C-alpha positions in Angstrom: -6.7 -51.7 10.9 -3.3 -51.8 9.3 -4.5 -49.8 6.4 -6.0 -47.2 8.8 -2.7 -47.0 10.8 -0.8 -46.6 7.6 -3.2 -43.9 6.4 -2.9 -42.1 9.8 0.9 -42.3 9.7 1.0 -41.1 6.1 -1.5 -38.2 7.0 0.6 -37.2 10.1 3.8 -37.1 8.0 2.0 -34.9 5.4 0.7 -32.7 8.1 4.2 -32.4 9.7 5.7 -31.6 6.3 3.0 -29.1 5.5 3.7 -27.2 8.8 7.4 -27.1 8.0 6.7 -26.0 4.5 4.4 -23.3 5.7 7.1 -22.0 8.0 9.6 -21.9 5.2 7.1 -20.1 2.9 6.4 -17.4 5.5 10.1 -17.0 6.1 10.8 -16.5 2.4 7.9 -14.0 2.2 9.2 -12.0 5.0 12.9 -12.1 4.1 13.1 -8.8 2.2 11.3 -7.0 5.0 13.0 -8.2 8.2 14.0 -4.7 9.3 10.7 -2.9 9.6 12.2 -0.1 11.7 14.5 1.0 8.8 13.5 4.2 7.2 11.6 4.0 3.9 12.6 6.4 1.2 10.0 9.1 0.7 8.0 9.6 -2.5 8.8 13.1 -3.6 6.9 15.7 -5.6 9.0 18.7 -6.5 8.6 21.6 -8.9 10.1 25.0 -9.5 8.6 28.2 -10.8 5.1 27.1 -11.7 3.1 30.1 -13.0 0.0 30.6 -10.8 -2.3 33.1 -12.4 -5.5 32.1 -10.5 -5.2 28.8 -8.6 -3.1 25.7 -8.5 -3.7 22.5 -6.6 -1.7 19.4 -5.8 -3.2 16.1 -4.6 -1.0 13.6 -2.7 -2.6 10.1 -2.2 -1.9 8.8 1.3 -2.3 5.5 3.1 -3.3 5.4 6.8 -0.2 6.2 8.9 1.6 8.1 6.2 3.2 11.5 6.8 3.5 14.4 4.4 6.3 17.0 4.9 6.1 20.0 2.7 7.8 23.4 2.0 7.0 26.0 -0.6 8.0 29.5 -1.6 6.8 32.0 -4.2 8.4 34.7 -6.3 6.7 38.0 -7.2 4.6 38.2 -4.0 2.6 36.3 -1.4 -0.1 33.7 -2.1 -3.2 32.4 -0.4 -2.7 28.8 0.9 -4.8 26.1 2.4 -4.7 22.3 2.8 -7.4 19.7 3.0 -7.6 16.0 3.7 -10.1 14.1 1.5 -11.1 10.6 2.9 -13.4 8.4 0.9 -17.1 9.0 1.6 -16.4 12.0 3.9 -16.5 15.7 3.4 -13.1 17.3 3.0 -11.4 18.2 6.3 -9.6 21.6 6.4 -6.1 21.1 7.8 -4.7 24.6 7.3 -7.4 27.3 6.9 -7.1 29.6 3.9 -4.7 32.4 4.6 -2.3 34.7 2.7 1.2 33.7 3.5 4.5 35.6 3.0 6.0 32.8 0.9 7.9 35.3 -1.1 9.9 36.3 2.0 10.3 32.9 3.7 9.7 29.2 2.9 6.4 27.9 4.3 6.8 24.5 5.9 4.4 21.9 7.4 3.7 18.3 8.3 0.6 16.2 8.3 0.1 12.6 9.4 -3.0 10.7 8.1 -5.0 8.4 10.2 -6.9 7.0 7.3 -6.5 6.4 3.6 -7.2 9.5 1.5 -5.7 12.4 -0.4 -3.9 15.4 1.1 -4.7 18.5 -1.1 -2.6 21.6 -1.4 -4.6 24.6 -2.7 -2.7 27.7 -3.8 -4.9 30.7 -4.7 -3.7 33.9 -6.4 -7.2 35.1 -7.5 -6.9 38.1 -5.1 -4.1 39.5 -7.4 -5.5 40.0 -10.9 -2.4 41.7 -12.4 0.5 39.8 -10.6 1.0 36.2 -11.3 3.2 34.2 -8.9 5.9 31.7 -9.4 5.5 28.7 -7.1 8.2 26.2 -6.1 7.5 23.3 -3.8 8.8 20.1 -2.4 6.5 17.5 -0.9 7.8 14.3 0.7 5.4 11.4 1.4 6.6 8.9 4.0 4.6 5.7 4.0 4.8 3.3 6.9 7.4 0.6 6.3 4.9 -2.2 7.1 2.8 -1.1 4.1 5.4 -2.3 1.7 5.8 -5.6 3.5 2.1 -6.1 3.6 1.7 -5.4 -0.1 4.4 -7.8 -1.0 3.1 -10.4 1.3 -0.4 -10.1 -0.2 0.9 -10.5 -3.8 3.1 -13.5 -2.9 0.4 -15.1 -0.8 -2.1 -14.7 -3.6 0.2 -16.5 -6.0 0.9 -19.3 -3.5 -2.9 -19.6 -2.7 -3.6 -19.9 -6.5 -0.9 -22.6 -6.8 -2.2 -24.4 -3.7 -5.8 -24.4 -5.1 -4.6 -25.8 -8.4 -2.6 -28.5 -6.6 -5.7 -29.3 -4.5 -7.9 -29.5 -7.6 -5.4 -31.9 -9.3 -5.1 -34.0 -6.2 -8.9 -34.3 -5.9 -9.0 -35.4 -9.6 -6.3 -38.0 -8.9 -8.2 -39.2 -5.7 -11.5 -39.6 -7.7 -9.5 -41.5 -10.4 -7.8 -43.7 -7.7 -11.2 -44.5 -6.1 -12.7 -45.4 -9.4 -9.8 -47.7 -10.2 -9.9 -49.2 -6.6 -13.6 -49.9 -7.0 -13.1 -51.4 -10.5 -10.2 -53.6 -9.1 -12.4 -54.7 -6.2 -15.1 -55.8 -8.6 -12.6 -57.7 -10.7 -11.0 -59.5 -7.7 -14.3 -60.1 -5.9 
């Protein structure tokens, strides 16, 4: 009975320590990401004076909840423009139908927010103008949700901690087997 009580007390202390350690682990994992509401710097694609003789496309990978803000202009005339969203396993969804835009007169701007993971595709088409190539300049800002960065960091660190815990458990099990074998051997020698 005394051995059982000692075992239970020891196990309770381990359990109590484990919960405190788990709380500390999660606090350390979350430390860099405590202010989720703070703005995350966008990922930017930017280029100036790209020669578009026929077509030009730009693919922007997006996570669910991301927002793309874009603007573009052309020199030497207008251009046909369309955007599509490509989600895995689904046909492309046309966001902006193909149309000729006066991008040589004013900047064309737009915004798109994705509900799923996928790619936002910009398609610039100058095939209607055989003799006049266009010079395309654009800026695309991709704003990913702040929690995505926290989740990615948490997954990486949790994976490392899980691997370390599994290794510790494996070693503890080996020590337990060794201890049981020694206990059995000592019991035979004493008895």
